[in-house]
C-alpha positions as CSV (number, residue, x, y, z in Angstrom):
1,M,-6.0,-115.1,-1.0
2,K,-9.2,-115.5,-2.9
3,K,-10.9,-112.8,-0.7
4,S,-8.1,-110.3,-1.5
5,A,-8.3,-111.1,-5.2
6,T,-12.1,-110.6,-5.2
7,I,-11.8,-107.2,-3.4
8,L,-9.0,-106.1,-5.8
9,T,-11.2,-107.0,-8.8
10,L,-14.1,-105.0,-7.3
11,I,-11.9,-102.0,-6.8
12,I,-10.7,-102.1,-10.4
13,L,-14.3,-102.5,-11.8
14,L,-15.9,-99.9,-9.5
15,P,-14.8,-96.8,-11.4
16,L,-16.3,-98.3,-14.6
17,L,-19.6,-98.6,-12.9
18,S,-19.8,-95.1,-11.3
19,A,-22.1,-93.9,-14.0
20,I,-24.9,-96.2,-13.0
21,A,-25.5,-94.5,-9.6
22,T,-29.2,-94.7,-8.7
23,P,-30.9,-91.9,-6.8
24,T,-33.3,-92.5,-4.0
25,T,-35.8,-90.0,-5.4
26,E,-36.7,-88.9,-8.9
27,A,-34.9,-85.9,-10.3
28,Q,-37.1,-82.9,-11.0
29,D,-34.4,-80.7,-12.6
30,T,-31.2,-81.3,-14.4
31,P,-28.7,-83.0,-12.0
32,T,-25.1,-82.2,-11.7
33,I,-22.7,-85.0,-12.5
34,A,-18.9,-85.0,-11.8
35,N,-16.2,-87.4,-10.7
36,G,-18.7,-90.3,-10.3
37,V,-21.1,-88.3,-8.0
38,T,-24.5,-87.2,-9.1
39,I,-26.2,-84.4,-7.2
40,W,-29.9,-84.7,-7.8
41,S,-30.9,-81.8,-5.5
42,P,-30.4,-78.9,-5.3
43,C,-30.1,-78.1,-9.0
44,N,-28.4,-75.1,-10.7
45,R,-31.4,-72.8,-10.6
46,T,-33.2,-70.2,-8.5
47,Y,-35.2,-71.2,-5.4
48,S,-37.7,-69.3,-3.3
49,Q,-37.0,-68.3,0.3
50,N,-39.9,-70.5,1.3
51,D,-38.6,-73.7,-0.5
52,V,-37.4,-76.5,1.7
53,I,-34.2,-77.6,-0.1
54,A,-32.8,-81.1,0.4
55,I,-29.4,-82.5,-0.6
56,N,-29.7,-85.7,-2.5
57,A,-26.6,-87.2,-4.0
58,S,-25.6,-90.7,-5.1
59,M,-22.8,-92.7,-6.6
60,A,-22.0,-96.3,-7.5
61,C,-20.5,-98.3,-4.7
62,M,-19.4,-101.8,-3.6
63,L,-21.6,-103.7,-1.3
64,G,-20.7,-106.1,1.5
65,G,-20.3,-106.4,5.3
66,N,-16.8,-105.0,5.2
67,V,-17.6,-101.9,3.2
68,F,-18.2,-98.6,5.0
69,Y,-19.5,-95.3,3.7
70,N,-19.0,-91.6,4.4
71,G,-20.5,-88.5,3.0
72,T,-20.2,-84.7,3.6
73,A,-21.6,-81.6,2.1
74,I,-19.8,-78.3,2.3
75,I,-22.3,-75.4,2.0
76,D,-20.7,-72.0,1.5
77,G,-17.6,-73.2,3.3
78,I,-19.4,-75.0,6.2
79,S,-19.3,-78.8,6.4
80,Y,-22.4,-80.9,7.2
81,P,-22.5,-84.7,7.5
82,L,-24.9,-86.6,5.2
83,Q,-27.2,-89.4,6.2
84,M,-25.9,-92.4,4.2
85,K,-27.8,-95.2,2.6
86,S,-26.9,-98.0,0.2
87,G,-28.7,-100.6,-1.8
88,Q,-28.6,-103.1,-4.7
89,K,-29.1,-101.8,-8.2
90,H,-30.1,-105.3,-9.3
91,P,-31.4,-108.1,-7.1
92,W,-29.0,-110.6,-8.7
93,D,-25.9,-108.4,-8.1
94,P,-24.7,-108.6,-4.4
95,F,-21.4,-106.9,-5.1
96,F,-22.3,-103.5,-6.7
97,G,-25.0,-101.1,-6.0
98,W,-25.7,-97.5,-5.2
99,L,-24.8,-95.2,-2.3
100,S,-26.8,-92.0,-1.4
101,G,-26.3,-89.1,0.9
102,T,-29.1,-86.9,2.0
103,T,-29.8,-84.0,4.4
104,T,-32.0,-81.0,4.6
105,L,-30.4,-77.6,4.1
106,P,-30.6,-75.0,6.8
107,K,-32.4,-71.8,5.9
108,L,-30.0,-69.9,3.6
109,P,-29.9,-66.1,3.0
110,E,-30.8,-64.6,-0.3
111,G,-28.2,-64.6,-3.0
112,Q,-25.8,-67.2,-4.6
113,H,-24.7,-70.4,-2.9
114,N,-22.6,-73.4,-3.7
115,I,-22.6,-77.0,-2.3
116,T,-19.8,-79.5,-2.7
117,V,-20.8,-83.2,-2.0
118,T,-18.2,-85.8,-1.3
119,L,-19.1,-89.5,-1.1
120,K,-16.6,-92.2,-0.1
121,T,-16.5,-96.0,0.3
122,F,-14.1,-97.8,2.6
123,V,-13.1,-101.4,2.5
124,E,-12.2,-102.8,5.9
125,V,-9.2,-104.9,4.8
126,I,-7.6,-102.1,2.7
127,L,-5.4,-99.6,4.4
128,G,-4.5,-96.1,3.2
129,G,-7.8,-94.5,2.4
130,P,-11.1,-95.1,0.7
131,A,-11.6,-97.6,-2.0
132,M,-13.4,-94.9,-4.0
133,A,-14.3,-91.3,-3.5
134,G,-16.0,-88.7,-5.7
135,E,-17.3,-85.2,-5.4
136,A,-19.4,-82.7,-7.3
137,T,-20.3,-79.1,-6.8
138,V,-23.6,-77.4,-7.7
139,Y,-24.4,-73.7,-7.7
140,F,-27.8,-72.2,-7.1
141,T,-29.5,-69.0,-6.0
142,I,-32.0,-68.1,-3.3
143,A,-34.3,-65.5,-4.8
144,D,-34.3,-62.0,-3.4
145,K,-37.9,-61.1,-2.7
146,T,-37.4,-58.7,0.1
147,P,-37.7,-55.0,-0.6
148,P,-35.1,-52.7,0.7
149,N,-35.6,-51.1,4.1
150,I,-35.4,-47.3,4.2
151,A,-34.9,-45.4,7.5
152,L,-35.3,-41.7,7.6
153,N,-32.8,-40.0,10.0
154,S,-34.2,-36.5,9.7
155,I,-37.4,-34.7,8.9
156,C,-39.8,-36.8,10.9
157,D,-42.1,-34.7,13.2
158,V,-39.8,-31.7,13.2
159,T,-40.5,-28.0,12.8
160,Y,-37.8,-26.1,10.9
161,N,-37.3,-22.3,10.9
162,Q,-35.8,-22.4,7.4
163,T,-36.9,-23.5,4.0
164,N,-33.8,-25.5,3.2
165,I,-34.5,-28.9,4.8
166,P,-32.0,-31.8,5.1
167,L,-33.2,-35.2,3.8
168,N,-31.0,-37.9,5.4
169,F,-31.8,-41.6,5.1
170,V,-30.2,-45.0,5.2
171,V,-31.0,-48.0,2.8
172,N,-30.0,-51.5,4.1
173,E,-28.7,-52.8,0.8
174,P,-27.3,-51.7,-2.6
175,T,-29.7,-49.9,-4.8
176,T,-30.2,-49.1,-8.5
177,W,-32.6,-46.2,-8.0
178,I,-33.7,-43.8,-5.2
179,A,-36.3,-41.1,-5.3
180,Y,-38.5,-39.0,-3.0
181,S,-42.1,-37.8,-3.2
182,L,-43.0,-34.5,-1.5
183,D,-46.6,-34.0,-0.5
184,N,-47.7,-37.0,-2.7
185,G,-46.2,-35.3,-5.7
186,T,-44.1,-36.7,-8.6
187,K,-41.2,-38.9,-7.6
188,T,-37.9,-37.0,-7.9
189,D,-34.7,-39.0,-8.5
190,I,-31.8,-38.6,-6.2
191,V,-28.5,-40.4,-5.6
192,S,-28.1,-40.1,-1.8
193,N,-28.8,-37.7,1.0
194,T,-29.8,-34.3,-0.3
195,T,-31.3,-30.9,0.7
196,L,-34.8,-29.9,-0.1
197,T,-36.2,-26.4,-0.7
198,V,-39.8,-26.2,0.5
199,T,-42.4,-23.6,1.2
200,T,-43.7,-22.5,4.6
201,G,-46.3,-24.9,6.0
202,V,-46.9,-28.5,6.8
203,H,-45.5,-31.2,4.5
204,S,-45.1,-34.9,4.1
205,I,-42.4,-37.0,2.3
206,V,-41.7,-40.6,1.3
207,V,-38.4,-42.0,0.1
208,Y,-38.4,-44.9,-2.4
209,A,-35.5,-47.3,-3.4
210,N,-35.1,-50.2,-5.9
211,D,-32.6,-53.0,-5.0
212,T,-30.4,-54.9,-7.4
213,A,-33.0,-57.7,-7.6
214,G,-35.8,-55.3,-8.7
215,N,-37.6,-55.1,-5.4
216,I,-39.1,-51.6,-4.6
217,G,-39.2,-50.4,-1.0
218,Q,-40.4,-47.2,0.6
219,S,-40.0,-45.5,3.9
220,E,-42.8,-44.5,6.2
221,V,-44.5,-41.3,5.5
222,A,-42.7,-38.5,7.4
223,H,-44.4,-35.2,8.4
224,F,-42.6,-32.0,9.1
225,A,-43.4,-28.2,9.2
226,V,-41.6,-25.1,8.0
227,Q,-42.2,-21.9,10.0
228,P,-39.4,-19.3,9.5
229,W,-38.7,-16.8,12.2
230,P,-39.4,-13.1,11.6
231,Q,-36.6,-11.1,9.9
232,T,-34.2,-9.2,12.2
233,G,-35.5,-5.8,11.1
234,N,-39.1,-6.7,12.0
235,I,-38.0,-7.9,15.4
236,V,-36.3,-4.6,16.1
237,V,-39.4,-2.7,15.1
238,L,-41.7,-4.9,17.1
239,T,-39.4,-4.6,20.2
240,A,-39.4,-0.8,19.8
241,I,-43.2,-0.7,19.6
242,I,-43.5,-2.8,22.7
243,L,-41.0,-0.7,24.7
244,A,-42.7,2.5,23.6
245,G,-46.1,1.1,24.7
246,M,-44.7,0.1,28.0
247,A,-43.1,3.6,28.5
248,A,-46.4,5.2,27.7
249,V,-48.3,3.1,30.2
250,V,-45.7,3.9,32.9
251,T,-46.0,7.7,32.1
252,L,-49.7,7.6,32.3
253,L,-49.7,5.8,35.7
254,V,-47.2,8.4,37.1
255,T,-49.3,11.3,35.8
256,L,-52.5,9.9,37.3
257,R,-50.8,9.4,40.6
258,T,-49.4,12.9,40.6
259,R,-52.8,14.4,39.9
260,K,-54.4,12.4,42.6
261,S,-51.9,13.6,45.1
262,G,-52.4,17.3,44.0
263,N,-56.2,17.2,44.4
264,R,-56.0,15.8,48.0
265,P,-57.5,18.4,50.5
266,A,-55.2,20.0,53.1
267,E,-55.5,18.8,56.7
């Protein structure tokens, strides 16, 4: 009877002590606190892609051989178990202490993310659920430091017989600005695929794009040539000249052969 009364007293007092949760590491940014749970890491800020981000959360808990712990972290909708650890807040208090859950985050893509940490304590002799549970959610961002990738689908190493040249390309992410530079000239703003009007000769072109995070990317330098075919009228004239020349050569050969036959002595 005394054991049940003691446990009941601990359960009643435990919510009042939730604010004294002790972290296992020092907080370097402002922690997130909600429902008795403190998330020390990650914090509500922007991280670099190269940062190793660890989850470190804690809450007040009961201590004792009949108390069990559980912790999970839901990262962008995917649940991960936490490594649990408990300890005394004060050497003289064997009944109340702290509970922490830790793990290292997997490599996350660029953009916004959220983590919900749930910590629970179970008492062996109590049925129907945990003696105490709390959860908190933190939002943070992985910085976008990657420039957009621009792939040219036309123009590369091609000779055109016209001066109107299609410029077709694909950018792998949303953009706020796109431009091209022809022959190392001034950047010309465009919205999407377009048609260029260029002069006869060999040219080079580069396409630039700015993503929503401010990263500027550029395509590889593409080279192409413009060599229009002769006009139809010129082709007709040239063909006529060639045919006339061939006819003249044939006539001359026939004439020479006839004269040679006429000068042959009689047998």
